[in-house]
C-alpha positions as CSV (number, residue, x, y, z in Angstrom):
1,M,9.1,-2.6,6.0
2,P,11.3,-9.5,4.0
3,I,9.5,-11.5,0.8
4,F,9.5,-10.8,-2.6
5,A,12.6,-12.3,-2.7
6,E,12.3,-15.9,-3.6
7,M,14.9,-18.8,-4.4
8,T,15.7,-22.3,-5.4
9,L,18.9,-23.4,-3.5
10,R,20.7,-26.8,-4.2
11,H,22.5,-28.6,-1.1
12,S,26.2,-27.7,-0.8
13,L,28.1,-30.8,0.7
14,R,31.3,-30.1,2.3
15,L,33.0,-32.1,-0.7
16,I,31.3,-29.4,-3.4
17,A,32.6,-26.7,-1.2
18,I,36.2,-28.3,-0.9
19,T,36.1,-28.6,-5.0
20,L,35.2,-24.9,-5.7
21,A,37.8,-23.8,-3.3
22,L,40.5,-25.7,-5.2
23,A,39.0,-24.7,-8.4
24,G,40.1,-21.3,-7.5
25,C,37.1,-19.6,-6.4
26,S,37.5,-15.8,-5.5
27,E,38.0,-15.1,-1.8
28,A,36.6,-11.7,-2.5
29,T,33.4,-13.3,-3.4
30,R,33.2,-16.2,-0.9
31,P,33.9,-16.4,2.7
32,D,36.7,-19.1,3.5
33,A,34.9,-22.5,3.9
34,I,34.5,-23.3,7.3
35,E,33.5,-26.2,9.2
36,S,31.8,-24.7,12.4
37,V,30.0,-21.8,13.9
38,E,32.8,-21.5,16.3
39,A,35.1,-21.0,13.1
40,L,32.6,-18.5,11.7
41,Q,32.7,-16.5,15.1
42,A,36.3,-16.3,14.8
43,R,36.1,-15.0,11.5
44,G,34.2,-12.0,13.1
45,S,31.5,-11.8,10.3
46,L,28.3,-13.3,9.0
47,V,28.0,-13.2,5.4
48,V,24.5,-12.6,4.4
49,L,22.7,-12.8,1.0
50,T,20.0,-10.8,0.3
51,L,17.9,-8.9,-2.3
52,E,17.3,-5.4,-2.5
53,G,13.8,-4.7,-1.8
54,P,11.6,-2.6,0.4
55,T,10.9,-5.1,3.4
56,S,14.2,-6.9,3.1
57,Y,17.4,-4.7,2.0
58,L,17.2,-0.8,1.6
59,A,20.2,1.0,0.7
60,G,20.6,4.2,2.8
61,D,23.2,7.3,3.5
62,D,23.1,5.6,7.0
63,G,23.7,2.1,6.1
64,P,21.4,-0.4,5.1
65,G,18.1,-1.0,6.5
66,G,15.1,-3.0,6.6
67,Y,13.0,-5.4,8.2
68,E,15.6,-8.4,7.1
69,V,18.4,-6.3,8.1
70,D,17.4,-5.5,11.6
71,L,16.6,-9.2,12.0
72,V,19.7,-10.4,10.8
73,R,21.8,-7.9,12.9
74,A,20.0,-9.1,16.0
75,F,21.2,-12.8,15.1
76,A,24.7,-11.5,14.3
77,A,24.8,-9.6,17.6
78,H,23.7,-12.9,19.4
79,L,26.8,-14.9,17.5
80,G,28.9,-11.6,18.6
81,V,29.9,-10.9,14.9
82,E,29.2,-8.2,12.4
83,A,26.5,-8.6,9.4
84,E,28.2,-8.6,6.3
85,F,25.4,-8.0,3.5
86,R,25.7,-8.8,-0.1
87,T,23.0,-8.4,-2.7
88,R,22.5,-10.1,-5.4
89,P,20.5,-8.9,-8.5
90,S,17.8,-11.7,-9.0
91,I,16.8,-14.7,-7.3
92,T,18.6,-16.9,-9.7
93,A,21.9,-15.1,-8.9
94,L,21.0,-15.4,-5.2
95,T,20.5,-19.2,-5.4
96,A,23.8,-19.7,-7.3
97,A,25.5,-17.7,-4.6
98,L,24.6,-19.8,-1.8
99,A,25.0,-23.1,-3.6
100,N,28.7,-21.6,-4.5
101,G,29.3,-21.1,-0.7
102,E,29.6,-17.2,-1.2
103,G,27.3,-16.5,2.0
104,D,26.5,-18.4,5.2
105,I,23.0,-17.3,5.1
106,A,20.0,-15.9,2.5
107,A,17.9,-13.7,4.4
108,A,15.3,-12.4,1.6
109,G,12.0,-13.2,2.7
110,L,11.9,-16.5,1.3
111,T,9.0,-18.5,1.3
112,V,9.1,-22.2,2.7
113,T,7.4,-24.4,0.2
114,A,7.6,-28.6,-0.2
115,G,9.7,-28.4,-3.2
116,R,12.0,-25.8,-1.9
117,E,12.3,-27.7,1.4
118,A,13.8,-30.9,-0.5
119,R,16.4,-29.0,-2.2
120,M,17.5,-26.4,0.4
121,Q,18.1,-26.0,4.2
122,F,15.8,-23.7,5.9
123,G,15.9,-22.6,9.4
124,P,12.8,-21.7,11.7
125,A,10.0,-19.6,10.4
126,Y,9.6,-16.1,11.7
127,K,6.8,-14.7,9.7
128,T,3.7,-15.8,7.9
129,V,2.4,-14.4,4.7
130,T,-0.4,-15.0,1.9
131,E,0.3,-14.7,-1.7
132,Q,-1.9,-12.2,-3.2
133,L,-2.9,-11.2,-6.6
134,V,-2.6,-7.4,-6.9
135,C,-4.3,-5.3,-9.6
136,H,-4.8,-1.8,-10.9
137,N,-8.2,-0.2,-9.6
138,G,-10.4,0.1,-12.5
139,G,-8.8,-2.6,-14.7
140,P,-9.3,-6.4,-14.9
141,A,-9.0,-7.8,-11.4
142,P,-10.1,-11.4,-11.0
143,T,-11.5,-12.4,-8.3
144,S,-11.8,-16.3,-8.9
145,L,-9.4,-18.8,-10.9
146,D,-11.5,-18.8,-13.8
147,D,-11.2,-15.1,-14.6
148,L,-7.4,-15.3,-14.6
149,G,-7.2,-15.8,-18.4
150,R,-8.7,-12.1,-18.8
151,A,-6.1,-10.1,-17.1
152,R,-2.2,-9.6,-18.1
153,I,-0.4,-10.8,-15.5
154,V,3.3,-10.4,-14.8
155,V,5.2,-12.5,-12.1
156,L,8.6,-12.6,-10.7
157,A,10.9,-15.1,-12.3
158,G,12.1,-17.9,-10.1
159,S,9.7,-17.0,-7.5
160,S,7.3,-18.9,-5.2
161,Y,4.7,-16.7,-6.8
162,L,5.8,-18.4,-10.2
163,E,5.3,-22.0,-8.6
164,T,1.6,-21.1,-7.3
165,L,0.8,-20.2,-11.1
166,Q,1.9,-23.2,-12.3
167,A,0.2,-25.1,-9.8
168,L,-3.4,-23.7,-10.3
169,P,-6.1,-25.7,-11.7
170,V,-6.5,-23.8,-14.7
171,R,-6.0,-24.5,-18.3
172,S,-2.7,-23.4,-19.7
173,D,-4.8,-21.5,-22.6
174,A,-7.1,-19.8,-20.2
175,A,-4.2,-18.3,-18.1
176,G,-1.2,-16.4,-19.2
177,W,1.7,-14.6,-17.8
178,T,4.8,-13.0,-18.4
179,E,7.8,-13.5,-16.5
180,R,10.6,-10.8,-15.2
181,D,13.6,-11.5,-13.4
182,G,14.5,-9.4,-10.3
183,G,15.0,-9.3,-6.7
184,S,11.7,-7.8,-5.6
185,A,8.0,-7.8,-6.7
186,M,8.0,-4.2,-5.9
187,P,9.2,-3.4,-9.7
188,L,6.3,-5.4,-11.0
189,L,3.8,-3.9,-8.7
190,E,4.9,-0.3,-9.9
191,A,4.3,-1.8,-13.5
192,V,0.7,-2.6,-12.4
193,D,0.2,1.0,-11.1
194,A,1.5,2.5,-14.5
195,G,-0.7,0.4,-16.6
196,E,2.2,-1.8,-18.2
197,F,0.1,-5.0,-16.9
198,D,-3.1,-5.6,-15.1
199,C,-2.0,-7.7,-12.2
200,T,0.9,-9.1,-10.4
201,I,1.4,-11.6,-7.5
202,A,3.0,-10.3,-4.0
203,D,3.4,-11.4,-0.4
204,S,0.7,-9.9,1.8
205,H,3.1,-7.4,3.5
206,L,4.6,-6.3,0.5
207,A,1.4,-5.6,-1.1
208,D,0.3,-3.4,2.0
209,F,3.3,-1.8,1.7
210,A,3.1,-0.9,-2.2
211,R,-0.5,0.3,-1.8
212,R,0.8,3.1,0.4
213,R,2.9,4.2,-2.4
214,H,0.5,3.5,-5.1
215,P,-2.9,3.6,-3.9
216,D,-4.6,2.7,-6.9
217,L,-3.5,-0.7,-6.5
218,I,-5.9,-3.4,-5.0
219,V,-5.7,-6.8,-3.7
220,A,-8.1,-8.8,-6.1
221,M,-7.8,-12.4,-4.4
222,D,-5.6,-14.3,-2.4
223,L,-3.8,-16.8,-4.0
224,S,-2.4,-19.1,-1.3
225,E,-3.2,-20.1,2.3
226,E,-0.8,-18.7,4.8
227,E,2.9,-19.4,4.0
228,S,5.8,-19.4,6.3
229,L,9.0,-17.1,5.6
230,A,12.7,-18.4,6.9
231,W,16.2,-17.8,6.1
232,A,18.0,-20.5,4.0
233,Y,21.4,-21.3,5.1
234,S,24.8,-22.9,3.9
235,G,25.4,-26.5,4.6
236,Q,29.3,-25.7,4.9
237,V,28.8,-24.3,8.6
238,A,28.3,-27.5,10.8
239,G,25.7,-26.6,13.5
240,L,24.5,-23.4,12.1
241,G,21.2,-24.8,11.6
242,D,20.9,-25.9,15.7
243,V,22.2,-22.2,16.5
244,L,19.4,-20.7,14.3
245,T,16.8,-23.1,15.5
246,A,17.8,-22.4,19.1
247,W,17.8,-18.4,18.7
248,F,14.5,-18.3,17.0
249,S,13.0,-20.2,19.6
250,Q,14.2,-17.8,22.0
251,I,13.1,-14.7,20.3
252,H,9.7,-16.3,19.2
253,E,9.2,-16.0,23.2
254,G,10.4,-12.3,23.5
255,D,8.9,-9.3,21.5
256,L,11.6,-8.6,19.0
257,L,9.5,-10.2,16.1
258,E,6.6,-8.0,17.1
259,R,8.8,-5.0,17.4
260,L,10.0,-5.2,14.3
261,D,6.4,-6.1,12.8
262,E,5.4,-2.8,14.4
263,V,8.2,-0.8,13.3
264,W,8.3,-1.8,9.5
265,F,4.7,-2.9,8.9
266,G,2.7,-1.7,11.9
267,Q,1.4,1.8,10.4
268,F,-0.3,0.0,7.7
269,A,-3.0,-1.8,9.5
270,D,-6.0,0.2,7.9
271,F,-5.9,1.3,4.4
272,N,-7.9,4.5,3.9
273,Y,-7.8,5.0,-0.1
274,V,-9.2,8.7,-0.2
275,D,-6.8,9.5,2.8
276,V,-3.4,7.7,1.1
277,S,-4.5,9.5,-2.2
278,S,-4.8,12.8,-0.6
279,F,-1.8,12.3,1.0
280,V,0.3,11.2,-2.2
281,D,-1.1,14.1,-3.9
282,R,0.2,16.6,-1.2
283,V,3.7,15.1,-1.2
284,E,3.9,16.2,-4.7
285,T,2.1,19.4,-4.6
286,R,2.7,20.9,-0.9
287,L,5.6,19.3,0.8
288,P,8.2,20.5,-1.6
289,R,7.3,24.2,-0.5
290,Y,8.1,23.3,3.4
291,E,11.0,20.4,3.0
292,R,13.8,22.6,3.5
293,W,12.4,24.2,6.5
294,F,11.5,20.7,8.2
295,E,15.3,19.9,7.6
296,L,16.4,22.9,8.9
297,A,14.0,22.7,12.2
298,A,15.7,19.1,12.4
299,E,19.0,20.2,12.4
300,R,18.1,22.4,15.8
301,T,16.5,19.3,17.5
302,T,16.4,15.5,18.2
303,F,13.8,14.7,15.5
304,D,14.5,13.8,11.6
305,W,12.7,15.9,9.4
306,D,10.4,13.4,8.3
307,L,8.7,13.2,11.5
308,L,8.3,16.7,11.8
309,A,6.7,16.6,8.1
310,A,4.4,13.8,9.2
311,Q,3.4,15.6,12.2
312,A,2.7,18.8,10.3
313,Y,0.4,16.8,8.1
314,Q,-1.4,15.3,10.9
315,E,-2.0,18.9,12.2
316,S,-2.9,20.6,9.4
317,H,-2.4,18.8,6.0
318,W,0.5,21.2,5.4
319,D,-2.2,24.1,5.1
320,P,-0.4,27.2,6.7
321,D,-3.9,29.1,6.9
322,A,-5.3,26.0,8.8
323,I,-7.4,27.0,11.9
324,S,-9.5,25.1,14.4
325,D,-12.7,26.1,16.4
326,T,-10.6,26.4,19.6
327,G,-8.3,28.9,18.1
328,V,-5.5,27.2,17.6
329,R,-3.6,27.7,13.7
330,G,-0.9,27.2,11.2
331,L,1.1,24.7,9.7
332,M,1.8,23.3,13.2
333,M,-1.5,24.2,14.9
334,L,-0.1,26.3,17.7
335,T,-2.1,27.9,20.5
336,L,-1.5,31.5,21.0
337,S,0.6,31.1,24.3
338,T,2.5,28.3,22.9
339,A,3.4,30.5,19.9
340,E,4.5,33.0,22.3
341,R,6.6,30.9,24.3
342,V,8.6,29.6,21.4
343,G,9.0,32.9,19.8
344,V,6.4,32.7,16.9
345,E,5.1,36.1,15.9
346,D,3.1,34.8,13.0
347,R,1.5,31.7,13.2
348,T,0.3,31.6,9.6
349,D,4.0,31.9,8.6
350,P,5.2,28.4,7.4
351,R,8.8,28.7,8.3
352,Q,8.2,30.5,11.7
353,S,5.1,27.7,12.4
354,I,7.6,24.9,11.7
355,A,10.4,26.1,13.7
356,G,8.2,26.9,16.8
357,G,6.4,23.4,16.7
358,A,9.5,21.5,16.4
359,A,11.1,23.8,19.3
360,Y,7.7,22.9,21.4
361,L,8.0,19.1,20.8
362,E,11.9,19.5,21.5
363,D,10.8,21.0,25.1
364,L,8.4,18.3,25.5
365,Y,10.7,15.5,24.7
366,Q,13.5,17.0,27.0
367,R,10.6,16.8,29.9
368,V,9.7,13.5,29.3
369,P,10.8,11.4,32.5
370,S,14.1,9.8,32.0
371,G,13.1,6.3,32.5
372,V,11.2,6.4,29.0
373,T,13.8,6.0,26.6
374,G,14.2,5.4,22.8
375,E,11.6,5.6,20.4
376,D,8.9,5.2,23.4
377,R,10.2,8.8,24.1
378,I,9.1,9.9,21.0
379,W,5.6,8.8,20.9
380,F,5.4,10.3,24.7
381,A,6.4,13.9,23.3
382,L,4.2,13.6,20.5
383,A,1.3,12.5,22.9
384,A,2.0,15.4,24.9
385,Y,1.9,17.8,22.2
386,N,-1.7,16.8,21.4
387,V,-3.0,16.1,25.3
388,G,-0.7,17.8,27.2
389,M,2.3,16.8,29.6
390,G,0.1,16.6,32.8
391,H,-2.3,14.2,31.2
392,M,0.8,12.2,30.2
393,Y,2.1,11.8,33.6
394,D,-1.4,10.9,34.9
395,A,-1.5,8.2,32.4
396,R,2.0,7.0,33.7
397,A,0.4,7.1,37.3
398,L,-2.5,5.1,36.0
399,A,-0.3,2.6,34.4
400,E,1.7,1.9,37.3
401,R,-1.6,1.3,39.4
402,Q,-2.8,-1.3,36.9
403,G,0.6,-3.2,37.0
404,L,1.8,-2.1,33.5
405,D,5.2,-0.5,32.3
406,K,4.8,3.4,32.9
407,N,7.8,3.7,30.6
408,S,6.2,2.1,27.6
409,W,4.2,3.7,25.1
410,D,2.1,0.6,24.4
411,D,1.1,0.4,27.9
412,L,0.4,4.0,28.1
413,A,-1.7,3.7,24.8
414,T,-3.9,0.9,26.7
415,V,-4.6,3.5,29.7
416,L,-5.0,6.7,28.1
417,P,-8.4,6.1,26.8
418,L,-9.4,5.6,30.6
419,L,-8.5,9.3,31.4
420,S,-12.3,9.8,29.7
421,D,-13.7,7.5,32.2
422,P,-14.9,9.2,35.6
423,A,-14.0,5.9,37.6
424,Y,-10.4,6.7,36.7
425,Y,-10.3,10.5,36.2
426,R,-11.5,11.5,39.2
427,D,-8.8,10.1,41.2
428,L,-6.0,11.9,38.8
429,R,-4.2,15.0,39.4
430,Y,-5.1,16.7,36.2
431,G,-8.3,15.1,35.6
432,Y,-10.6,14.5,32.3
433,A,-8.9,14.3,29.1
434,R,-10.1,13.0,25.6
435,G,-7.3,10.1,26.1
436,Q,-8.3,8.4,22.8
437,E,-7.2,11.2,20.8
438,P,-3.3,11.3,21.6
439,V,-3.3,7.4,21.0
440,R,-5.0,8.3,17.5
441,Y,-2.5,11.1,17.1
442,V,0.8,9.0,17.3
443,R,-0.6,6.4,15.6
444,K,-1.7,8.5,12.6
445,V,1.7,10.5,12.7
446,R,3.7,7.0,12.6
447,E,1.5,6.2,9.8
448,Y,2.0,9.6,7.6
449,R,5.9,9.2,8.4
450,A,5.7,5.5,7.0
451,L,3.9,6.9,3.8
452,L,6.5,9.5,3.5
453,N,9.1,6.6,3.3
454,A,7.1,4.6,1.3
455,Q,7.3,7.5,-1.2
456,G,11.1,7.3,-1.3
457,I,11.3,10.4,0.9
C-alpha cells in the first residue's frame, strides 16, 4: 500500500566500519564492509533494512510485498543485483542496524526532517505525505492544538510523529501522550479503533489505508505541512548517494512512481463510510460461505480468488438471490444466455454462479487482443464483462484515433465515456454504450479487492 517507519541514523564513517569489523561483527548480520557501488554489484545483493507495515513490507506466501518492496526491487534491478530484505522490530533497532553497517539502505517510509538530515544521509524524495491526527469516530477528536489535552493520544516511539508533538506550541501540561515502540503506526491505529486510546498520529497514506480496514477511524486534523519520504543509505558505500540521485531522477521522469501509487494506494481515493462499513460487515457475515468456491474457481482460471470475490461483491454484494430489472441474477449476475453458455443451470445456486462467472471472465480474458498485457488485460476483461467485448473493441479504435494507446487501460478509461456521445458512437461499429459504467465497474472491483487485502484476506 511506505511510511510509518521512522528512524534516527548516525553517520557511519569508514573508520567506524573498519573498527566494527575488527571487533568481530557477525558476517551473518552485516554485509562485508565495501567501498564502492561496483563492489556491491560484484557481491550480487543490495541489503535493505526495513520495518513491517502495510505500506512498506508485508510477508506473504509468495514472498514479501509492499510499496517499498516494489520500489526497492526496481532499484536493485537497475543495479543488476537481488534485494535482500532484513526487517527490524522497531525504529530504534532499525537505526542501530544501519549505523552498525548491517544494511546498504533503509527503506521504510522515512520522513525527511531537518534534524534527521543533520545526522543521516538521505537519497532523493519519492513521495509526499502529511502527518494526521487520527481518532475514533464518536470519541474525543481534537480539531485544534488547544484541544489536544482532552484526548488520550498514543504515538510511535522514535518517530517523526513524536518530534512533531514535541515541537507543537502547546503547554506540556495541556497535551500528553503515551509512546509505544514498534515498526509501524498501524498497531496504534488498531488500538484507537479498539478504544484503547482516543487518537494517534499517522502519515496520510497509512491513515487512508487504515480507514479502509477500520471505517470508524476519522482524520481529525493535519499536524504538518507536506513532508518528503526518502531512503537513508550507508556511508560505507562510496558513490551510492550519487547512484540513488541519478536513478530517482530517471524514475521521476517516467511512470514507475505513478504506477506504484496506483497499485498500492490508488483504490483509496474516495472514502465512503457507509459503503466500507457494509463491506467490512459482509466480509464477516457473507464471504465465509463462499470463500472456498471462489478459491476453486480461481484454480480453474487465470485469476486470484480475491479478484473474483471482489467482482462478485460489485455485482451482487454476495447475495445469491440478487436480481436486476434487466433480468441478470445471482451472485455473479449472469444473463440467461451467458449462464447457458457456461453451463450454469441455476443462476441462484452460488457455487454454480461463481464457477460460471469465473469461466465467463476467463473466456473474455482469452479474447482480449494480444497487445494488451499485464494487469491491463485483467481490467480490459472486467470491463468487457460489464459492457460487452464489442464496445471494448470500439474503445480501442477510438483511443487509436485520438492518438492514445489502445492497449493501455488508463487510456481506454479516458475514451470509454465517449461511447455515450453521438459525436463519437455514430462512427463506431457497435454504437452507443454507457461507457462510464465499465470505468466505474473496474474501479470498484479494484477498490473492493484492496479492501479485502486491507482486511488481511
